NUPA-723552 format. One record per residue (C-alpha): x, y, z. Coordinates in nm, 2 decimals. Example, Ala and Ser with C-alpha at 12.3 -4.5 7.8 and 13.67 -1.06 7.14 Angstrom:
REM residues 2
+--------+--------+--------+
!     c1 !     c2 !     c3 !
+--------+--------+--------+
!   1.23 !  -0.45 !   0.78 !
!   1.37 !  -0.11 !   0.71 !
+--------+--------+--------+
END
This chain:
REM residues 137
+--------+--------+--------+
!     c1 !     c2 !     c3 !
+--------+--------+--------+
!   8.86 !   9.30 !  10.96 !
!   8.81 !   9.67 !  10.99 !
!   9.06 !   9.92 !  10.85 !
!   9.22 !  10.14 !  11.11 !
!   9.35 !  10.47 !  10.95 !
!   9.71 !  10.55 !  11.04 !
!   9.87 !  10.90 !  11.05 !
!   9.90 !  10.92 !  10.66 !
!   9.54 !  10.85 !  10.63 !
!   9.44 !  11.10 !  10.90 !
!   9.64 !  11.37 !  10.72 !
!   9.45 !  11.30 !  10.39 !
!   9.12 !  11.29 !  10.58 !
!   9.21 !  11.62 !  10.76 !
!   9.29 !  11.78 !  10.42 !
!   8.95 !  11.67 !  10.28 !
!   8.78 !  11.80 !  10.60 !
!   8.94 !  12.14 !  10.56 !
!   8.84 !  12.16 !  10.19 !
!   8.48 !  12.06 !  10.29 !
!   8.47 !  12.36 !  10.52 !
!   8.51 !  12.56 !  10.19 !
!   8.23 !  12.36 !  10.04 !
!   8.47 !  12.18 !   9.80 !
!   8.47 !  11.82 !   9.69 !
!   8.80 !  11.72 !   9.53 !
!   8.87 !  11.54 !   9.20 !
!   9.12 !  11.25 !   9.25 !
!   9.38 !  11.41 !   9.02 !
!   9.35 !  11.74 !   9.21 !
!   9.39 !  11.56 !   9.54 !
!   9.71 !  11.40 !   9.42 !
!   9.84 !  11.74 !   9.32 !
!   9.74 !  11.89 !   9.66 !
!   9.91 !  11.62 !   9.86 !
!  10.22 !  11.64 !   9.65 !
!  10.23 !  12.02 !   9.70 !
!  10.17 !  11.99 !  10.08 !
!  10.46 !  11.74 !  10.10 !
!  10.68 !  11.98 !   9.90 !
!  10.60 !  12.26 !  10.14 !
!  10.73 !  12.04 !  10.43 !
!  10.45 !  11.83 !  10.56 !
!  10.56 !  11.48 !  10.65 !
!  10.30 !  11.26 !  10.49 !
!  10.53 !  11.01 !  10.31 !
!  10.37 !  10.93 !   9.98 !
!  10.59 !  10.87 !   9.68 !
!  10.48 !  11.04 !   9.36 !
!  10.55 !  10.98 !   8.99 !
!  10.57 !  11.30 !   8.79 !
!  10.47 !  11.27 !   8.42 !
!  10.73 !  11.47 !   8.22 !
!  10.48 !  11.53 !   7.94 !
!  10.23 !  11.74 !   8.13 !
!  10.37 !  11.76 !   8.49 !
!  10.09 !  11.57 !   8.64 !
!  10.16 !  11.37 !   8.96 !
!  10.03 !  11.04 !   9.08 !
!  10.08 !  10.81 !   9.38 !
!   9.97 !  10.45 !   9.37 !
!   9.98 !  10.43 !   9.75 !
!   9.76 !  10.74 !   9.78 !
!   9.51 !  10.59 !   9.53 !
!   9.50 !  10.26 !   9.72 !
!   9.45 !  10.44 !  10.05 !
!   9.17 !  10.65 !   9.92 !
!   9.00 !  10.34 !   9.80 !
!   9.04 !  10.17 !  10.14 !
!   8.92 !  10.49 !  10.32 !
!   8.61 !  10.50 !  10.10 !
!   8.54 !  10.13 !  10.16 !
!   8.57 !  10.18 !  10.54 !
!   8.34 !  10.49 !  10.53 !
!   8.60 !  10.76 !  10.63 !
!   8.57 !  10.94 !  10.29 !
!   8.30 !  10.94 !  10.03 !
!   8.39 !  10.87 !   9.67 !
!   8.16 !  10.96 !   9.38 !
!   8.20 !  10.87 !   9.02 !
!   8.12 !  11.17 !   8.80 !
!   8.08 !  11.16 !   8.42 !
!   8.34 !  11.35 !   8.23 !
!   8.29 !  11.63 !   7.98 !
!   8.47 !  11.48 !   7.69 !
!   8.53 !  11.15 !   7.52 !
!   8.88 !  11.14 !   7.66 !
!   8.75 !  11.17 !   8.01 !
!   8.45 !  10.94 !   8.04 !
!   8.44 !  10.95 !   8.42 !
!   8.65 !  11.05 !   8.72 !
!   8.63 !  11.02 !   9.10 !
!   8.55 !  11.30 !   9.34 !
!   8.62 !  11.27 !   9.71 !
!   8.46 !  11.43 !  10.02 !
!   8.51 !  11.36 !  10.39 !
!   8.24 !  11.16 !  10.56 !
!   8.10 !  11.23 !  10.91 !
!   8.30 !  10.92 !  11.03 !
!   8.62 !  11.07 !  10.88 !
!   8.56 !  11.42 !  11.03 !
!   8.50 !  11.26 !  11.37 !
!   8.82 !  11.06 !  11.34 !
!   9.04 !  11.36 !  11.28 !
!   8.87 !  11.56 !  11.56 !
!   8.93 !  11.27 !  11.80 !
!   9.28 !  11.14 !  11.69 !
!   9.41 !  11.46 !  11.54 !
!   9.71 !  11.53 !  11.31 !
!  10.06 !  11.64 !  11.39 !
!  10.06 !  12.02 !  11.46 !
!  10.34 !  12.10 !  11.21 !
!  10.16 !  11.91 !  10.93 !
!   9.82 !  12.06 !  11.03 !
!   9.97 !  12.41 !  11.00 !
!  10.10 !  12.34 !  10.65 !
!   9.78 !  12.19 !  10.54 !
!   9.59 !  12.48 !  10.69 !
!   9.81 !  12.73 !  10.50 !
!   9.76 !  12.56 !  10.16 !
!   9.38 !  12.53 !  10.22 !
!   9.37 !  12.90 !  10.32 !
!   9.53 !  13.00 !   9.99 !
!   9.28 !  12.78 !   9.80 !
!   9.00 !  12.94 !  10.00 !
!   9.13 !  13.29 !   9.90 !
!   9.13 !  13.19 !   9.53 !
!   8.78 !  13.04 !   9.56 !
!   8.65 !  13.35 !   9.73 !
!   8.78 !  13.57 !   9.45 !
!   8.63 !  13.34 !   9.18 !
!   8.29 !  13.32 !   9.36 !
!   8.29 !  13.70 !   9.42 !
!   8.33 !  13.77 !   9.05 !
!   8.69 !  13.91 !   9.10 !
!   8.82 !  13.71 !   8.80 !
!   8.91 !  13.90 !   8.49 !
+--------+--------+--------+
END
């Protein structure tokens, strides 16, 4: 049976597609933080997050499960990358696939949510441009 992405899935795929336009692949932990932030800014995605009081990290079991299903169905690509320390042996990085990009072009995302995602990604793009341009100090 094939997996048919719903509106939650399409919003995550759209976010990955916008980040891909910036040339960015996204670590799974960063993707959880981004989706959490986008929801806090008003997008109606609907994931429940647990916030770790020790370090403020966020995690959604449902988002993790959906990412796995989307990768298995070919809507996103998931890469396992080796970590830089013993505490972090490996982690997952996500990128939109051609199939995923075609889906969000065809099926779309709610205009209000698309606007919020676009605003967050634009701010990320501005920061990346400064870093790539040597503007850091």
